[in-house]
N, C-alpha and C positions, 0 to 999 in steps of 0.2 A: 527435342533439344537437350543436350548435355548440360549438366550443372554448371560447368567452367563456362560454357556459351551463354547460360541464363545469367551467370554473374557479370560477364562483359556487358550484356544488355542491359542488366539493372544498373551498373555503374554509369553507363552512358545515359540511361534515362532518369534515374533517380539522383545521380551525383556520386562521385568517388565519396567513400566514407559514410554513406547511409549504413546505420547500425544494423548487424545482422547477426545470428548466433551460430557459434560452433566453427571449428576450423574447417571441417566439411558441411557446408550449409545443407540444410533439408529442405527439398521440394515438396511442401505439404500440399496435398489436393483435396483432402477429405477428412471430416472428423465425425466422430460418433461416441458419446459419453466421455471416457477418460482417454480414448485412443485417438491418434492421428496416424494418418495414412499418406506415404508419400507417392510419387508419380510411378514407382515400380511395384506398388501393393504392400511394401513393407510397412509394419504398424509400429508406432511408437507409443509408450505409455507416458502420457502428458501429466508431468509434475511440476509444471511452472505457471500455467495460465490461469490467471485471475479473471480474465474477460468471460469466458464461458463458465461462470461459477458454477452453474447447475448442470454442466456437461455440455459438451459439444452437440449442437444440432438437437437439444432436448425437443421431443415432440409437442410437447404442450406449449413451450414458448414459440416454436416454428408456427404452430397453428395459429396462436393468437396473433403474431405478425403477418402471417398470410392472410387470415380473415380481416384484419384491420386495413391492411394495405389495399385489399380490394373493396374496402368500403369507403374510407376517407382518410385523408392525410393532409393537413394544413399547417399554417404556421400558428402562432399563440395568440392572435389578435382577434379570435373569435370565441364566443362561449362554447365550451365542450364539458359536458359532465363527466366524461371518462377521465379527463385531466384532472379535474377536481377530485374525483374519487381516488385517483392514484396518490395525489399529494396528501389528502387527508389519511390514506392508509399508511404512506410512508412516514409522517410526521407522527403518527400514533404508535409507531415502532421505536420512537426515540423517548429520552427522559423529557419530564414535563416542560422545561423552558422551550422546546423545540415544537411549534405549532404551525409554522408556515416554511414554505419551500419556494426559492428561486431555482428555477430549472435551467440547465445549461447542457451542453453536449460532451465536455471533457472536464477532468478533475482539474486541469490547469485553470479553466474558466470558472469552476466553481470557487477554488481558492481565491481567484481574482475578485469574484463577487463577495467572498468572505472578508477580504482585506477592506472592500469599499464599505461593507455594512459596518465593521469595527470602527473605521475612520470617521464615517458619518455619525455614529452614536457618541464616540467618544470625543470628537474634535482633535484627536492626537493623530499623529502621523507614523510615529515610530513603532516598530515590532522587533519581539525577540525570538530566537528560533535555536534549533539545535546546530552544533557547528558541522554536522555531517549529513544535513537534511537535504531531501529532494521533494519539491511539491509541484513541479510543473516547469513548463518551457517558454512562457510569455516573458517579455522583458522585465515585467513587474515580479512576477512570482518567481522568475530565474534568481533574483537577488538573493533568495534564501537557499540557493544551492550550494552545499558544501562551503560554507563561508570560510572555514578554517583553510581550505585549500586555495582561496582567492588571494591574489596579491593585495597588498594593503592599500594600495592606491585604486584598486578596482571594486573595493567594497562600497556599499551603499551607505550613505550618511545616515539613513533612518532605520538601518537594520543592525542589530546586535546577536552575536550568537554565544551560547554557552556551551560546555563540553556535554554531550549527551551521558545521561547516568548509565552507568554499568558496573557490574560487580568483576567482570573477567579483567579488564584492565583499568582498575579504578584510580582515581586521583590520589588516594591514599592506601596503603597497605595495613592490614591488620585491624581493620576498623570494624565495628558493629554496624548493622543495618541503619541504627539511628544515627550513628556518627558519620555514615557515608551520605546519608540523606542531608544532613546539615552542611556537609562539605558542598554538594552539588547545588543546595538551595542557595549557598553563598555565592555561587557562579551565576545563578540566575539573578540574584540582588544586583551583583557587579554589572551584569549586563543592562539591566533596568537603570542603575545609577549612571552608566555611562552614557545612555540616551539622554538622562535629565541634565547632566554636566554640560552636554552640548546644546541644551535649550530645546531638544526634541521631545515632545508631550508622547507618551506612550499610549497607542491604539491597542496593543494586545500582543498575544504569544501565538504563534502558529507551529503546532507540532503534530506529527503523526502518533495516534494514541498508543502504538506498540513500538514506536521506532524502527519501522521496517527497514528503510534504506539504511539506517545507522547499524543494520545486521541483527535486529531482533535481541538487542541485549536484555539480560536479566539484570533487574534493578529493584532497589528497595521499594516496597508497596505502597509507602506514604508519599513517595516523591511527587508524583503527579498532582495530588490533591493539595498539597502543600505549596507546590510551584503555582497552581491556578490561583491559590489565595493570594500569594504574593503580587501576581499580576493584577487582581482585582483590587487589592489594596492601594495600587497606584492608579487606579481609574482605567486599566484595560480591560479587554475583553479575551477569553480564552477560545480559541478556534482548534477543534479536533480534525485532523485530516483523517478521514476514514476510508480513503480511496482503495487502500490495500487491506485495511483492518476490518471494515465493515461487511455486512450480509452474511454473518456467521462464521467468517473465517476463522475466528478464534475459539469457537464453540458457543459463543455468545453473539445476540445480533450485532453488537458494537464493541470495538476495541476499547473504548473509554470504559465500558463495563469491566472488562479485563483487567484494566490498569486502575480501576477505582477513583473515577473522578467524573464529574459532569461539567460538560463545555457549556459555553454560551452560543457557539456557532458550530455547525457540524458541516463538513464537506464529503460528498460521496461522488463516485465515478465509476470505474471499471466493471464492477460485477453488475451493475443494476440492470442493464439490458441484455446480458448474456451474448454480448457482440454488436448489438444495436447501440449506438452512441447515445447514452443517457447519463446525466450527471446532475449535481445540484447542491445547493447550499441550504440548510435548515436553520432556523432560529425561531425567536419569539415573534408573535405578530408585530409587537411594538418595534422591534429591531428592523424587521422587513418592511414594514410601512415607513419608518424613518429613512431607511435606505433608498425607496421608491421616491420619497420626497425630494431627495437630494440628486438623485441620479435616474435618468429615463433609460434604464436598462431594458433591453429586449434582446432575443436571440432567435433568428429566423427558424431555425431547426429545433429548438428547444421547446418544452411544453407542448408537444405534438400529440394527437391522438395515437399515432403508432408507437411513440415513446411510451406513452401510457400503457398500451396494451402489452408491450414487451415487459415493462416494469412490474407491472401487475402479475404476469404469468410467472416471473422469477420468484415473486414473493409467494405466489401459489405452491411453487415446486418446493421451495424451501420449507414451507409449513407443512404441506400435505405429505411429503416424504420425509419429514423430521429429520432434516439434514442437520441440524445442530447436534442433535443426539449422535448422529453418524459421525460428524465431525470430532467430538469428544473423545468416542470410542476408538476410531481408528487413529486419530492423532496421539492418544495415549499409548496405543500399541507401537506406533512408530517411535515415538520418543524412548520408550522403554528399551526397545530393540537396538536402537542406535546408541543408547546409553552402553550397552555390551560392546559394542564395536569400539566405543571410546575407550574403554578400559584396556583394550588391546592393541590400540594403534597410537604411537606417539604423536602423529601428525594431528589427529583429530583431537583436538585439545578441549573443546566445549560443544555441548549439544543443547539447545534450547529453544523456546518458541511457545506458540500458543494454538491449541487446535490443529488444523492442517495448515500451519505455516511454521516452518521450522529453519532455523539456522544452525551452520555448523562452523566452528572455527577451525580453519587448516592452517597450521603453522609449521616452521621449519623444526622446531623443537619446543618442548613445553617449559624448559627452564627459562628462555629468553622470551617466550611468547612471540617471537618475531614472525609476521604474518608471511605466508607463503602463496602469493596470488597465482604464480605459475604452477604449483602443485595443484591448486584449486581447478585452475582451467584445465590441467591434464585429466582430473577426474571427471569434470563436466564432459569432456569430449570422450573420454573412456566410456561414460555411461551412454552417451549419444550413440556410439558405435555398437553398443549392446541393445539399444532399442528404448532408452529411457532419456527423457528430457529433463533436465534440471538447469538451474542458472547459478551465477555467482555474483555476489552483492558486497555491500559494506564499504566503509571509507577506505579500506585497503585492497578491496576487490578479492578478499580470500575467505568470504562467508559462502559456503555452499547453501544455496537457497531452494527449498522445497516448498511448493504451494500448488497443489493439484486441485482439480475441480472438487467441489464439495461432495460429489457422488462417489468419490475415491473410497474403495473397499478394503478391508483386510486382505483379502486375496490379491489386490493390486499391490498393496503394501508389501507382503512377502515376496512378490516377485521382484520388486524393487531392491529389497534388503539383500536378496541372493546377488543381483547384479552389482549392488554398491560394494559388497564384500570382495567380488571379484575384481571390481576396478581399484579398490585400495590395495589389494594384494599386488596387482599390475604396477602401480604408480610407485609403492614403497620399494619394491623390489628395483624397479628401473631407476 
């Protein structure tokens, strides 16, 4: 079946407008390590997928899933030591406050649970978040999505947003980091004050630890810790969304370590099962016990032996293959080389990131800093044609987003850099 015919069938069966990547969609049939293969045998270097974080079809994870699937898989309302072992191992990877886990299947569900934990603990209803955030698709979690782009009459009464912190397009020019931090903290205070003025008690703040969907902005290192303190002073709890930042994506286990704060609740998702749906919210035992007293939460497919087996195997691979070290080494190489491209390309205005998660601002010109989403899309599609899969993101859809599996090596980075240079040349000349 041709790709055109498959698209027609997809639109008929899944609905017109179901999201898909690239102007010429790719029919992927197989994956191995950092490579994906289409139906004609062509291979693509995967530089986007955070789901198979330890590589596509990693043998250790595949074997763990296979072995468990042929032994037992049931819902969560039985005793099972493997599930408890996984919960304990996962919690032990976190900062001290996180000792218990509520398992879910998706990051959206994990964030919904986290909201419930915070509301049950504080008695508040209101939350603050970044104005360009994305945390999931449910009706409740969807209220947090890009609040700045929502019509005023569509915004939730119990959600307030603050401008996400950044150095590239800051709220004020010519400021020191300390002054910039104070400026953004004033916005956080303003969001909290707005809820109070409406009589809405604060339950907490929900943020991605590294502001991934905001485009991985570089921001003053004191901001997150001080913003968390403001929220707690008002009686709220701090929720760190680690769905994209966690599991060594930044070179450390958690994004909140990279941005120097300790949350009260952590949500996790995509990378946990390397393709098997595993997610969860971690918090102190006191917070989780209180949540369960208030809400009879259960999830048919969560906290299963199969999820535990896949999750354990992912942690095994990260630790045994020393992937955090690899992320730091290869990520530093990529950032350094991309910095040289930035110096020679007007449109590539900023390169930033953490570990193997890199964002690049693509603009029309550096003087105006005007975003160029069409140019970013052209780069993404040019790389696809060369066999390299990246994406675009950010509130203006002009951030080139690089997020390969953690097993990505320097040799793969160098292949990409050559193709990226060629794609830049073609797009700039065009």
